[in-house]
C-alpha positions in Angstrom: 33.7 31.7 -42.0 37.1 30.2 -41.4 38.3 28.9 -38.1 41.9 29.9 -38.0 42.7 27.3 -35.4 41.9 24.5 -37.8 42.7 26.0 -41.2 46.2 25.4 -42.6 48.0 28.0 -44.7 49.4 25.4 -47.0 45.8 24.3 -47.9 45.0 27.7 -49.5 45.4 27.7 -53.3 47.8 30.1 -54.9 45.0 32.2 -56.4 43.4 32.5 -52.9 40.2 30.8 -54.1 38.6 27.4 -53.3 36.4 25.3 -55.5 33.1 24.1 -54.1 34.4 20.6 -54.0 37.4 21.7 -52.0 35.2 23.6 -49.6 33.2 20.5 -48.9 36.4 18.5 -48.3 37.7 21.2 -45.9 34.4 21.4 -44.0 35.5 19.3 -41.0 38.6 21.6 -40.5 36.5 24.8 -40.6 33.6 23.7 -38.4 33.2 25.4 -35.0 31.9 23.2 -32.3 28.8 24.4 -30.6 28.5 24.5 -26.8 27.2 21.3 -25.2 24.6 21.9 -22.4 24.9 19.7 -19.4 21.9 18.9 -17.1 23.8 19.6 -14.0 24.8 22.5 -11.8 28.5 21.8 -12.1 30.3 20.4 -15.2 32.4 17.5 -13.9 35.0 15.6 -16.0 36.1 12.0 -15.4 38.7 10.2 -17.5 37.6 6.6 -17.7 40.4 5.4 -19.9 43.6 6.9 -21.4 46.0 5.1 -23.8 49.1 6.3 -25.5 50.5 3.7 -27.9 53.3 3.6 -30.4 54.4 1.1 -32.9 55.6 -1.3 -30.2 52.1 -1.6 -28.9 50.0 -1.4 -32.0 51.1 -3.2 -35.2 48.8 -1.0 -37.3 51.0 2.0 -36.5 54.2 2.5 -38.4 57.5 3.6 -36.9 57.6 7.1 -35.6 53.8 7.0 -35.2 51.7 7.4 -32.0 48.1 7.1 -31.1 46.6 9.0 -28.0 43.1 8.2 -27.0 40.9 9.6 -24.1 37.6 8.3 -23.0 36.0 11.1 -20.9 32.7 11.1 -19.0 31.0 14.5 -18.5 28.9 15.0 -15.4 26.0 12.5 -15.4 25.8 12.0 -19.2 25.7 8.2 -19.7 27.6 8.4 -23.1 31.3 9.2 -22.7 33.4 11.2 -25.2 36.0 9.4 -27.2 38.8 11.6 -28.5 41.6 10.1 -30.6 44.8 11.8 -31.9 47.1 10.0 -34.4 50.5 11.5 -35.2 52.7 10.4 -38.1 56.3 11.7 -37.9 57.9 9.5 -40.5 58.7 12.7 -42.3 60.3 14.7 -39.4 60.0 18.1 -41.1 56.4 17.6 -42.0 54.5 15.7 -39.3 50.9 14.7 -40.1 48.1 14.4 -37.6 44.5 13.2 -37.5 41.9 14.0 -34.9 38.6 12.2 -34.3 35.8 12.7 -31.7 33.3 9.9 -31.3 34.6 8.4 -34.6 33.9 11.7 -36.4 36.7 13.5 -38.1 37.6 16.8 -36.5 40.9 17.2 -38.4 41.5 14.8 -41.4 45.0 13.5 -41.7 47.1 16.4 -43.0 50.4 18.1 -42.5 50.7 20.2 -39.4 52.1 23.7 -40.3 51.4 25.4 -36.9 50.1 24.6 -33.4 46.7 23.0 -33.6 44.1 23.9 -30.9 40.5 22.5 -30.8 37.9 23.5 -28.1 34.9 21.5 -26.9 32.9 24.0 -24.8 30.3 22.9 -22.1 27.7 24.9 -20.2 26.1 23.7 -16.9 22.8 24.6 -15.2 22.5 27.6 -12.8 21.3 27.1 -9.3 17.7 28.0 -8.4 15.8 26.9 -11.4 12.1 26.4 -10.6 12.5 28.0 -7.2 9.8 30.7 -6.8 11.2 34.2 -6.7 14.8 33.0 -6.3 15.8 35.7 -8.8 15.1 39.3 -9.7 14.9 40.7 -13.2 15.6 44.1 -14.7 14.5 44.2 -18.3 16.9 46.0 -20.6 13.9 47.3 -22.5 12.3 49.0 -19.5 13.1 52.5 -18.2 14.5 52.9 -14.7 16.5 50.8 -12.3 13.6 48.6 -11.1 14.1 44.9 -10.1 11.1 42.6 -10.0 10.7 39.1 -8.4 11.3 36.4 -11.0 11.3 32.6 -11.3 13.4 30.8 -13.9 11.5 28.0 -15.6 13.9 26.9 -18.3 17.6 27.4 -19.2 17.8 27.3 -23.0 20.6 25.7 -25.0 21.9 29.2 -26.1 22.3 30.3 -22.5 19.2 32.4 -22.3 16.3 31.8 -19.9 12.5 31.5 -19.8 11.3 33.5 -16.8 8.0 34.2 -15.0 8.0 37.7 -13.6 5.8 39.4 -10.9 5.0 43.0 -11.9 3.1 45.5 -9.8 -0.5 46.1 -11.1 -0.9 49.5 -9.5 -3.3 48.4 -6.8 -0.7 47.1 -4.4 -0.7 43.6 -5.8 1.3 41.7 -8.5 0.4 40.1 -11.7 2.5 37.4 -13.3 3.8 37.5 -16.9 6.1 35.2 -18.9 9.3 36.5 -20.5 10.2 33.8 -23.1 13.8 35.0 -23.7 15.9 36.7 -21.0 19.7 37.1 -21.1 21.8 36.3 -18.0 22.9 40.0 -17.7 19.3 41.0 -16.8 19.1 38.6 -13.8 20.5 38.5 -10.3 19.9 36.4 -7.2 17.2 38.0 -5.0 18.9 37.3 -1.7 22.6 38.0 -2.5 22.0 40.5 -5.3 24.8 38.8 -7.1 24.6 38.5 -10.9 23.6 35.1 -12.4 26.7 33.1 -13.2 26.3 30.3 -15.8 28.9 27.6 -15.1 31.0 27.0 -18.2 34.2 25.3 -19.2 35.9 23.6 -22.1 38.1 20.7 -23.1 41.0 22.1 -25.0 43.1 19.8 -27.3 46.5 21.1 -28.1 49.0 19.6 -30.6 52.3 21.6 -30.7 53.9 21.6 -34.1 57.3 21.5 -32.4 56.5 18.2 -30.6 53.2 16.7 -32.0 53.9 13.5 -30.1 53.1 15.4 -26.9 49.4 16.3 -27.6 47.5 17.2 -24.5 43.9 17.9 -23.4 43.4 20.5 -20.7 40.3 21.5 -18.7 39.7 25.3 -19.0 37.3 26.9 -16.5 36.4 30.6 -16.1 38.8 32.3 -13.6 40.7 29.0 -12.9 44.0 27.9 -14.3 43.7 25.1 -16.8 44.5 21.6 -15.6 45.6 18.5 -17.6 42.8 16.0 -18.2 45.1 13.2 -16.9 44.6 14.7 -13.4 40.9 13.5 -13.6 41.3 9.7 -13.8 38.2 8.2 -12.2 36.3 5.0 -11.9 32.8 4.5 -10.3 32.2 2.4 -7.2 30.6 -0.1 -7.3 31.9 -1.1 -10.7 29.3 -0.8 -13.5 27.9 -4.3 -14.2 28.2 -3.9 -18.0 31.4 -2.0 -18.3 32.5 1.6 -18.1 31.0 2.6 -21.4 27.5 1.5 -20.4 25.2 3.2 -17.9 26.1 2.5 -14.3 24.1 0.2 -12.0 22.1 1.1 -9.0 23.8 3.0 -6.2 24.2 1.3 -2.8 21.1 1.9 -0.6 19.9 1.4 2.9 16.2 1.7 3.6 14.5 2.8 6.9 10.8 2.6 7.9 9.5 5.1 10.4 6.3 4.3 12.3 3.4 6.8 12.3 4.0 7.8 15.9 7.7 8.1 15.1 8.7 6.0 18.1 10.2 3.1 16.1 12.5 3.0 13.1 13.5 -0.3 11.4 16.2 -0.7 8.8 16.8 -3.4 6.2 20.4 -4.0 7.5 22.1 -4.8 10.8 24.4 -2.7 13.0 27.7 -3.8 11.4 26.5 -3.3 7.8 25.1 0.2 8.5 28.2 1.3 10.3 30.4 0.2 7.4 28.0 1.7 4.9 28.0 5.1 6.5 31.8 5.2 7.1 32.7 3.9 3.6 35.8 2.4 5.2 38.4 0.9 2.7 39.6 -2.6 3.7 42.2 -4.9 2.2 41.1 -8.2 0.7 44.1 -9.7 -1.0 47.5 -8.8 -2.7 49.4 -10.9 -5.3 52.4 -10.8 -7.6 51.8 -13.6 -10.2 54.9 -12.6 -12.2 57.7 -10.1 -12.3 55.7 -8.0 -14.7 52.4 -7.5 -12.8 50.9 -6.9 -9.3 47.4 -7.1 -8.1 45.5 -5.6 -5.2 41.9 -6.2 -4.1 40.1 -3.8 -1.9 36.6 -3.4 -0.4 34.9 0.0 -0.2 31.9 -0.1 2.1 29.9 -3.3 2.5 28.8 -3.5 -1.2 31.8 -2.8 -3.4 35.0 -4.7 -4.2 37.6 -3.6 -6.7 40.6 -5.3 -8.3 43.5 -3.0 -9.2 46.2 -4.5 -11.5 49.5 -3.1 -12.7 51.4 -4.8 -15.6 53.9 -4.5 -18.4 54.3 -6.6 -21.6 58.1 -6.8 -21.2 60.9 -5.6 -19.1 62.1 -3.2 -21.8 58.7 -1.6 -22.5 58.1 1.9 -21.2 54.3 1.4 -21.5 52.6 0.4 -18.2 49.0 -0.6 -18.0 46.9 0.1 -14.9 43.6 -1.7 -14.8 40.6 -1.4 -12.5 38.2 -4.4 -12.4 39.6 -5.9 -15.6 39.3 -2.7 -17.7 42.3 -0.6 -18.6 42.4 2.8 -16.9 45.8 4.0 -18.1 48.2 2.6 -20.7 51.1 5.0 -21.0 54.7 5.8 -20.4 55.7 7.9 -17.4 56.2 11.1 -19.4 52.7 10.8 -20.9 51.0 11.2 -17.5 53.4 13.7 -15.8 55.0 11.3 -13.4 57.7 12.3 -11.0 61.2 12.0 -12.3 62.4 8.4 -12.4 59.0 7.1 -11.3 55.9 5.7 -13.0 53.0 7.1 -11.0 49.3 7.4 -11.7 46.6 8.9 -9.4 42.9 8.2 -9.8 39.7 8.4 -7.8 37.1 5.8 -6.9 33.9 7.8 -6.6 30.3 7.1 -6.0 27.3 7.9 -3.8 25.5 6.4 -0.8 21.7 6.5 -0.6 19.6 6.6 2.6 15.9 5.9 1.8 13.3 6.9 4.5 9.8 5.6 4.2 7.5 7.6 6.5 4.2 9.2 7.2 3.8 12.8 6.0 2.9 15.6 8.4 0.4 18.4 7.8 1.6 22.0 8.2 0.7 21.9 11.9 3.2 19.0 12.4 0.5 16.4 12.9 1.1 13.0 11.2 -1.3 12.0 8.4 -2.2 8.6 6.9 -0.4 9.5 3.7 2.9 7.7 3.2 5.9 9.5 1.7 9.6 9.0 1.0 12.7 11.1 1.6 15.9 10.1 -0.3 19.2 11.4 1.0 22.3 11.1 -1.3 25.9 11.5 -0.2 28.7 11.8 -2.8 32.1 10.5 -1.8 35.5 9.7 -3.4 38.6 7.9 -2.4 41.9 9.2 -3.8 44.2 6.3 -5.0 47.8 6.3 -6.2 49.9 3.6 -7.8 53.7 4.1 -8.2 57.0 2.3 -8.6 60.5 3.1 -9.8 61.9 0.1 -11.7 60.4 -3.1 -10.4 56.6 -3.6 -10.6 56.8 -6.1 -7.8 57.8 -3.2 -5.5 54.9 -1.0 -6.6 52.8 0.5 -3.9 49.1 1.4 -3.7 48.0 4.3 -1.5 44.3 5.0 -0.8 43.5 8.3 0.9 47.3 8.7 1.7 47.4 5.4 3.5 49.6 2.6 2.1 47.7 -0.6 1.3 49.4 -2.7 3.9 48.3 -0.4 6.7 44.6 -0.4 5.8 42.2 -2.5 7.9 41.6 -6.1 6.9 38.5 -7.4 5.2 35.9 -8.9 7.6 33.6 -11.7 6.4 30.0 -10.6 6.8 28.0 -12.4 9.5 24.3 -13.0 9.8 22.7 -10.2 11.9 19.2 -9.0 12.7 17.8 -5.9 11.1 17.9 -2.8 13.2 14.9 -1.9 15.2 15.4 1.2 17.4 14.1 4.6 18.5 14.9 7.9 16.8 17.0 8.8 19.8 18.9 5.5 19.5 19.5 6.1 15.8 20.9 9.5 16.5 23.0 8.4 19.5 24.5 5.3 17.7 24.9 6.5 14.1 24.4 10.3 14.1 21.4 10.0 11.8 18.3 12.2 12.3 15.1 10.8 11.0 13.6 13.4 8.5 10.1 14.7 8.2 8.0 15.4 5.1 5.3 18.0 5.0 2.2 17.6 2.9 1.0 21.2 2.2 -2.4 19.9 0.9 -3.2 17.8 3.9 -6.1 19.1 6.1 -4.9 21.3 9.0 -6.4 23.5 11.7 -10.2 23.1 11.9 -10.2 21.0 8.8 -8.2 18.3 10.6 -10.7 17.9 13.5 -12.3 14.5 13.5 -15.5 14.7 15.5 -16.0 11.7 17.8 -12.3 11.0 17.7 -10.2 10.5 20.8 -8.5 13.8 21.9 -6.2 15.6 19.5 -7.1 18.2 16.9 -7.5 21.9 17.4 -11.0 21.5 19.0 -9.8 19.1 21.5 -7.0 21.5 22.4 -9.4 24.4 22.8 -11.8 22.3 25.0 -9.1 21.1 27.2 -7.9 24.7 27.6 -11.3 26.1 28.5 -12.4 23.4 30.9 -9.2 21.9 32.1 -9.5 23.7 35.4 -12.7 21.7 36.2 -11.0 18.3 35.7 -7.4 17.9 36.6 -4.0 19.8 36.6 -2.5 20.5 33.2 -0.5 17.6 31.8 2.1 17.5 29.0 0.6 15.3 26.2 1.9 14.0 22.9 -0.3 16.5 21.1 1.3 19.4 23.0 4.8 18.1 22.4 4.0 17.8 18.7 2.7 21.4 18.7 5.9 22.6 20.5 8.1 20.8 17.9 6.1 22.3 15.0 8.7 24.9 14.0 11.5 22.4 14.1 9.5 19.9 12.1 8.8 22.4 9.3 12.4 23.5 9.1 13.8 20.0 9.1 11.4 18.9 6.4 12.5 21.7 4.2 16.1 20.8 4.6 15.4 17.1 3.9 13.4 17.8 0.8 16.0 20.3 -0.5 
């Protein structure tokens, strides 16, 4: 089968037939790229580096030649995609292009006879996988319009699903059975009754024959207008210790320890550090203009990340401007290559990351009573700061804006001081920082009569029953910690579900 988007008319022999050897040579042009499955609910693209060079930047390129290269990270895949397009217009009437993806030929160097388009499709995970009875199924091979409770166990690479279905057994009960292959059309969400929507999108490379020097990559999503990939410049914060092409380091984290009686919470940081950590406030560290051709800003994001942003040109006459973050080039291009405003060079990018709160606690049983079993709840918050660097003619006059605030108006960096770790009550934590200590339920922990410890001091269901039967013979009723724990039971269960989710 021929892919018309990558097969050139001039490559077809006059007799309309190809030899086996020629078919082998043409294979990269005719190959259709399979859909790449991403282990994430949403497919997210981040451009880690973009360069657009001509012969003035790379001596290996001849005159009227241009090389465009994109380094793109997809969701949480640690290996970015490297796409390179080389255009040779030394013969104006017959431009030649070459396309590579991760050093593999997609389009060998050849004349461009018509617009070239190449798609790299991606498919994300649906929500609700492994959640019991989150879906309903109506098999296309069964008679009637009957929907049965279903649990999706696996999303396959081809977009189908492995499902466990509950089917009535005729006695008022259900029996479970596995459906190894189910199409999305046969599934819907149990609560909303909406059909299952598998998130999908594609990177689309376009090289127009009229102007091959203006090759572009767009992000195409279902039901959404396509957007140029240069709108997705991004760098992680904190900066990866081994460079942007290597897996990132550990995310910033603050740990809390909750006592068994939940009266005391300690943290591994002090008040000022926790406040800055939660706010993620951006602060100025330094600004410098070493020469007329470069400018440097240094910023702090939260208490654990600093970034150096540098703008430079090789010469006054060069149109190519290099924007670097933490010593690694983010964008090397002329103004027209990144859709800058007229008469401006302007590049927007994000510094994105996530904050982690780690809670070490004692689990509760289903009655809301603390057990001796320790657990951990991890809360992650994703954040991003929008940055923009721009200038007209003089780099020394370039400005940096972060979250629509110019650099000179940002708060100043504050040297960290020694401070004691926090030790406070749950009410103090909520009142000072707006944080609610989570719960964690152990469904297998003894509860009810099984949790009664004979010979123990108060507590337990038996103690509650005894105090209820003979309380009139002793003293007036009193509000105890056990009764308070019982009263809070519903709230504890609901809060634990939210925290675990």
